[in-house]
N, C-alpha and C positions, 0 to 999 in steps of 0.2 A: 774420597782419600785415606781410608781405611781399605776399601777393596782393592786401591792401587798398592800400600805400604802389603797387605798381607799376600798379596802377587808377586813383591820384590821378591818377600822373604820364603820362601813359594821357589822359586825361580836361584836362590841363592842356597838354597838345599841340596840343589841339585848334585847327585853323586853316580856318576857312571857307572853301570853294570859292568862286575868283575866278568875277563875272558871266559869264557870258556864251552865246553859240547853245548851245552843249552843253544847255544846260538844257531848251530848249525841246521837247530831241528821246531826254527822259530818260523812260524805262517801267520797271515794274518789271517782272523774267524773267517768268516761268513755266513752271514744272515738276513734274516727277513726283514725289510723293514715294513715293507708295504705292500699295498696295487694301486697300480694307477687312478682308477677306481676312485678309488679311497680321497684319493689329492684333491684338492679346491686349491686352483689360482691365488696365488700370491698368499696363499696363510701356513706357514712354516709348523714342520713337524718335528720337535725336539724328542732326538735318541743317543745311544752311549756308546761310543767305537772310538778306535778297538778295545779298550776298557772300560772296564764299567764306569770308570770316576773320571771321564774324559768327551766332554757334550757337543754336540754337533744337533746341526739345523739341516733342513730336506726340505727345499721349495720349490717345489712346480710358479717359474716365472711368468710362463702366458710368452712369452715371448723367445727365439733358439738361444741356447748359450754356447760357450764353448765350446763346457766341458757336461754336454747336456745328453741326458738320456730317458729312453722315453718315446711315443711314437714323435711327440715336437717337436722332442731336442730340448727342450726343459726345462727339466729336473737335475737338482745342481745339492748338491749336500757339501759342508764347510764343519769345520773347526770355529768356532764360536770362543777359545781362548785367545785374546788379542794378540799378537804378536810384537807389541808394545810392552806391555807389563805385565801379560796373563788376566787383565775385566774381561767380564767376559761380553762379549756382543751381541748383538741384537736384532732383529730384520729390519727394515724399515722397505716398504715396495715403493717406487717411485711415487713424490710430493708428499709425502708424510713427512711429519715431524719426529723425531724421537723422544718419549717422555722427558730427558732432561734437557733439551732446548729446541724450547716451542718456536724462539725461532727461524731455525732452519728447518730449509724443506729440500728432500733430498733430488737427485736430478732423472737417479737410476735404482733399479732397486737394489740394496744395501747392505751392506752387515756393518752397525755404525757402536762407535763403544763409544760410553758415557763418560767412560772415566776421564776420557783427554780427546776422544774427537778423533779417534782414527776411526775414516773407511774406509771400506774394500767392497768390489766390484762384484757382484754376482753373476754378473750375466760375461764375465771374462776373467773366470777361474781366480774369483776374489783379489784379482788385482788392485792395491793399495792406488786411496782416487785423492785421501785428504786426511792428514795428520801426521804426526810422529810416527806407525809402526813403516817399517823398511823394508818387510816380505810380504806378500800376500795371507791372507788365510789355508791351511792345511784343506786341499779336500780330500774327501772321503770319496773312493773310489765307488764308482755304481755301477752295476749290471743288471742290465733289465732283460725278461723273459716273452719277449712280445706273443707268444704262444696262451700265457697263463697272463700278463699282464704286471707280475710278481717286479718287485726291487731290488737287490738283496746291496749291503754294502760287502764290499770282497778285497779293501784295503787304502792306503793312505798314499798320496801323493807331496809330496816335496812342499815348501819345508817340513822339519821336523812341527813339532804340537809343543807350542808355549813352556816351556819352564823340563821336554823330556830328551834333551840334548843340548851341547851345543846349541850355539843362536845359529840360524840362518843354515843348518845341514840340507846337502840336498842329495848325497849319498845316495839313494834308494836301499842299499844292504843297510843303513846307516839309521835311515830313518824309521826300518821296517826294528832293525835291535832299539830304536831308544823311544818309538812311540808302543812298543810291549813293556818297558820295562815299569819295575816299580808300584806294578797294579795286578790288577785278575782281568783278565781278558774277556771280552764277552760271549755272551751266549743264548740264542733266542732268546732264552727265557730273564735274560739279563738286560736286553739293548737298552728296555725302555725303560730302567728305573730309577732314574735319577730326578722327576718332575721338571727339567728343564723349561 
């Protein structure tokens, strides 16, 4: 309950950035997240992107995903800020239960929000499959270097990260503007600083 209230308060504090010349120079940070050889199937890796205070999860699902990268097209990454009220979403492999709801078993590998039971299908672009959220989780655009096996975060896909702009913003230019507003963009040195 407290997490929900704090999330709503954070959303109500949203103030759009002023228009100015800085908007024309915005670019997504490009940071190396990991190497495909370091990933274990269904073991999520937490990281911050595009700002040092915006948590995400990268997961090798073990089955091809709609937006997957890598040799098996099964590596995905999403914001873990729930699109309902901004609580944090946790990863649940198929057939497992979240810590907050032992009687629930997932039917697919998904993101599950313990605040209000929001469910997002990680194999289908974090599409909402249950609970109150109206929009999918924003995807982190990944780039896979097949010669080295390295995986990079190179941008975000719509909608905007919860609390970073008007709810449901899908225009790519506005997503860039809002998702990079109000914080410090990550660098290679800060991408793993949050303890997600």
